[in-house]
N, C-alpha and C positions, 0 to 999 in steps of 0.2 A: 411425712408427708400428712395430710390432712383429710376426712372425707367426712360426710355430714350426719349428726348422731342418729338422725332417724333411722339412716340406712344402717350402721351400727345394730340397733334396735334391733329391728327386723332380722336379720343374720343370726344375733342372740338369741331371739325370742327363735328360731329357726333349729337354732342348735339345741339349746335347753330350755322349753319352754315352761316347765314347771317349777324352777329354780336358780338363782342368782348369786353369783357370787364373785369375788376379784379375778379369780384362775378361770373361770367361765368368760369375764369380759376380756381379760388380755390376751385368751387363745380369738375368741372372737376379731379382736382388731389385729392380731397376726396373723388372719384366714383372712381379711378385707384385699391387701394386693391382690391374693389369686383368684376370689370373686368377684370386683370389681374394679378390676385395676384403671380400667379408663376412665373411671369419675374420681380417682385422690387425686387432689392438689397438693402443688410443692409448699411447703408452710414458710408464710413470708415473714420475717424477723424484724422488724422496721428498729431505727435508732432511737435513745432512749426518748428524745423530744419531740419525734414524730408520735410516738406511743402515748405521750403524756397529751401532745392535741387530742387523738382521740381518745382518751380516757377524761378528759376534762370538758369534750363536748357531749361524751353520755349523762355526765353527771351534771350539766346544766342543760340537758335534756330533761332529766329526773327531776330538777329543781323545780322546770318550767310545767309540768306536767302536775306538779303539787299548788306548782301558784295559780294554774288553771282549776282545779278541783277544789281549793277555797273561795276562789271567786264563784263559781260554780254554786259551792253550800250558800257563800252571804248571800246572792242573789234569789236563791230558792226560798230562803229564809224571810227576804222581805216581802219576794210574792205571796207567801202563804200568811204572813201576820200583818203585813204592812202593805196592802193592795191600790197600787197605784203610789204609790211612793219613788219606786225605782222609776217608771215612767218620767217623771219631773226632773231626776238630773240627768243632764244631758253626759256625764262621763261619771260612773258611777266610782271609776277608781283615782281619782282628780286629786290633790290634797286634799279639799274643801270639802270633797264628798266623803273620805276616810273622817276626817276631822269627827261629821256627823256620824256615821256609822258609829263611830269607838266612844262615842257618848251622849247619844240624841234620839236613840232608837224608840224609844217608850212614846207614844202618841198620845198618851191620857197626860204624859207631863207637859210634853211639849203644845196641847191642849188649852193646859192650865194655865201654863204662863204666857202664854197669848204670841201673838205674830211681831210684836214688835221685838222680843227676845230672841227670837228665832233669829231675826234679819239682823240683830246685833250680835247673837254668836257666829255666825257665820261669816260676817265683817269681819272677824279676828283672824280666820283663817283666808285669805285672798288666794283664789287660785293664778297660777301660771301664766292661764291662758284666758281673756274674755271670755273664750265659747265655752269653758268649763265651768264660769259662775253660776250657779245654782240660782234661781226664783223662788225668793224665799217666802212670797205670795201663793204660790203652785205649792212648795212641798208645804206650807202649812197646812192649806185646804187639802192637801191628801191625809196630811196626821190628824187634820181635824176629822174627816169622815169617817178613817180608820176608829178614832176613839168614840166618835158616836156607836159605831158597830160595840162596841165593848160595854158600852154605858151600858146598854140595854138588855147585855146579858151580863149585867156586873152580878145580879143576883144567884149566878149559879158559880163562880165563885172561882172558875177555870183560869180564865185571864184576867189580872190584874195587875198591879203593880212590883208584885212580888214574881210574877212568871216574867214579866219584861227586865226586870232585876236580872234575871240567872239570863235570858237570852240576850242582854245587853253585856254580861262578861262571855259569853261564848263567840259572839262576833269580835269581838277586841280580843278576845285570846286570837281569834284568826285572823287578825287583821296585823299583831303583832309578828305571828309566826313569818306570814306572808312579807311582812318587811325587811325581814330574817334572809328569806328564800333571794327574794331580790337582791338585796344588798351582794348575797353570794354572787347569783347571777352575774349580776355586773363584775365583779371581783374574776370570775372563772372568765368572763370574755373579754376582759382586759389581758389577763395573762396568756388566752390564746390567740389574740391579736399579735402580739409580741412577736409568739412565737410561730404563728404564722407570716410576720413578716419577715423574719429569720431565714425560713426556708422556700421563701417563695416570693420576693423583692416586688418580682415586676408586677404581680398580683393579675397575671392572666386570666385565671380561673373568672377572676371578678369581671374580667370584659363581658361572657356568656348571659346573654338575658336570662333574669330568673335567679344565677347565683349571687348569693350574697355576703356578708361577712359571717353571719354563723353559718352555711353551710358550706362555704370553698373551705372553711380550714376542714370540716370532717370528709369531704371526698379529697384532699391534700393526703389527709392521716390513714383514711383508709385504703386507697387505690397504694398508697408509696411510692415503688417504682414502676411508672407505667408498662416499658418493656418486660413485664412478667407476666402480660399479656399476650398472646401469641396474635391473639386476631380481637376486634369486635364480639365478633360472637363469640370467645370465651370472657370474655368483661360482662356481656348480659348474662353469660349463665352463671359469673359469679355475685353478681347481685340479684337474681333472682327475679330481673324486671325482662322476663319470657314466660310464655303460655303454659303450662303444662302440657303433656300431650298424652292422649287415648286413642291409641290405634289398633285395628285389628283386622286382618283378612285386606279388603278396600275400604272397608269405613273406617274414619275418622272423624272424631269429636272435634267442635270449634267451637269457641269462646269459653276456653276452658281461662280459671282464673289463674293466676300466675303462683308458681312455684313458690316454697318458701326456702329457696337457698339465698344466701347472700343478712349482711349484717342489716340488723332492724334499722338502725339509727341510718345506712347507709339510703336505703326504701323511703324513708323518713325523707331524709334532703332531698332525694331525686323526685319526690312527690311537688314539693314545695318551690323547688326551683322548675320544675317542669307549670304546674300552676302558673308560676307570675311569667315564667318564659314564654309561655303562649300567649300573652297579653301584651308584648313587643315586640317578639320574632314574625316577622312572615310565615315562615315555613312553617316552626310549628303552631302557628295559629291556624293554617292552611291545613296541616296534620289532621290536627283536631277539629275542624270542621268538616275534615272530608267524613272522619269517622263517626260523628254523631249526626250529620244529616244525611251522607249518602250511603253510609256503611250500617245504618241503625244500630249503632253502638251507643251502651249509655255513658255516662258523664266518667264514672269509673276505668270502665274497659278504653277511652277516648283517651283518659290519663295513662294509661297503660303504654298506649304505643308512642305518647309523648315523653311519658319517663325515658323510655330506651333511645328515644332521637337525643333527648339531651345529654343521657350517658356516654352516647357515642361521642358527643362533644365534645364534652367534660376529658374523655381520654386522649381523645385528639391535642386539645389543647394544650396538657402534658406532657406527650407525648413530642411536639413539635415546638415546643418552648413558645409563641407565638401566641399575639392576642389573637380573638375571634375577631372577625368579620363579619356585619352584619348584611346577611342577601333577601334578594326577593326572592319568588319561588322558583322563578328563572336561571336565580344564580346571577342576576345583577348586585353587585354593590349597590346598598341603601341608607340613607341616613336614619337616625333613630325616629324624628320629627316626621319623614315619610312615609315610615316602618309604620308608626305608631296612625296614621290615616289610612294607610292602605287596609290595616287589620279591622279599624273602627268601619269601614264601607263596605268589605269584602268579604270581611269571615267572621261575622257577626250570628250566633246562631241564634234562629228563632228562639221565643219563650215557648211558644207553642209544641216547637218540637222537646224542647225540656220536660214540658209536663208530660207530652204522651213518652220519654224515653222513661222517667221517673214511675208512669203510672204501670209501664210492661215490666219493669223490673221490680214493681210491688206484686204485681199478679204471679210473676216468675215465681220469687221466691214463697209465696203463700201455696203456689203446686207443689214446689219442691221441698216443701216445711217437713222432714222427718217426724216421725212420731216420738213423743217425750219421753216416752219409758214401755217396757211391757203390758201393764193395764189395760191404755191404750189399744194397744194390738189385741190382746182379750177380748177387751166390750167389744173392739167392731166383729170380731171370731164369734161370739156369743150373739151379735146385732143379724148376723148371716145366716147361722143357723137357725133363730128364730123364723127368719121368713122363710126358710126352706121348706118345701111342700113335703 
């Protein structure tokens, strides 16, 4: 059997608050069946290949986060030291743009060599798509504007050719690491797809709107045997896509965040699939529209409801082992084209409602912001004491 680590930690804290040892932890685990038997779950041991899909999917997710972090870092450097340059490049991660970033980041050098040299340099690395081609004239003007600013402050000696040489090495290193990570991510994707096809050749999961080649293997590996969940509610509790509960007497709190149960990668996959699925499935689009427009929910709260519904569809498709059938809100089968038209005409949330929900969320967050430390609490206490008569 298995239980949530936070429940074990809470019981251990109650039993022996001031000490910790392996013996105390073992006693705590042994007591869990007597304390919280209802929330214990049977341990699911997947086959070696299913477990491999799960581990590879997690590793790919870590690589994707690292790649996104490097892109954010490079973008921040460009915005900080070459203002306006990033806006002249339509696709900052195209082959042509990477060649420029890896060797021509110094605006002083670009300005000295001239526009023709920059145009000739960019021509040596043509992009795969015409839309990704860099306008050398616009790029040169941005570099020239940045160089003019730095030449005016050249006497300070802070930003010069030596500074950009070091900055160039930093960006080139980030790009090299990113190339390696992208290659490894592609290799993992290929391996995962092969294992996925072996265990789910019908690809019924892929018929659900929003479920793609990245998320389908995650669902297959995390769920494993769909019959191990006695109901949809049990599956929702396992994934953690249910709101937390706070109830006392006749008072029950509403709008609470989701529980922390369930694998993090499962929640991520459900969110990604739900966000895409609501754009193509009329039932999910209607649910999102209802929560946002009629129930006053913000985007994340509405997405929580959609995540729960797409999770039930995923479990049903795996249980019944048949493709998903797209239907209208009244249950009538509908084509993908008609579904998309219906969503665009009926279930688009107005922008003014989105702005209102964002303002309300920000306002609630500021009201609920806890005091950061005891000094703030002490300062408030002193201020109130000073105001006392």
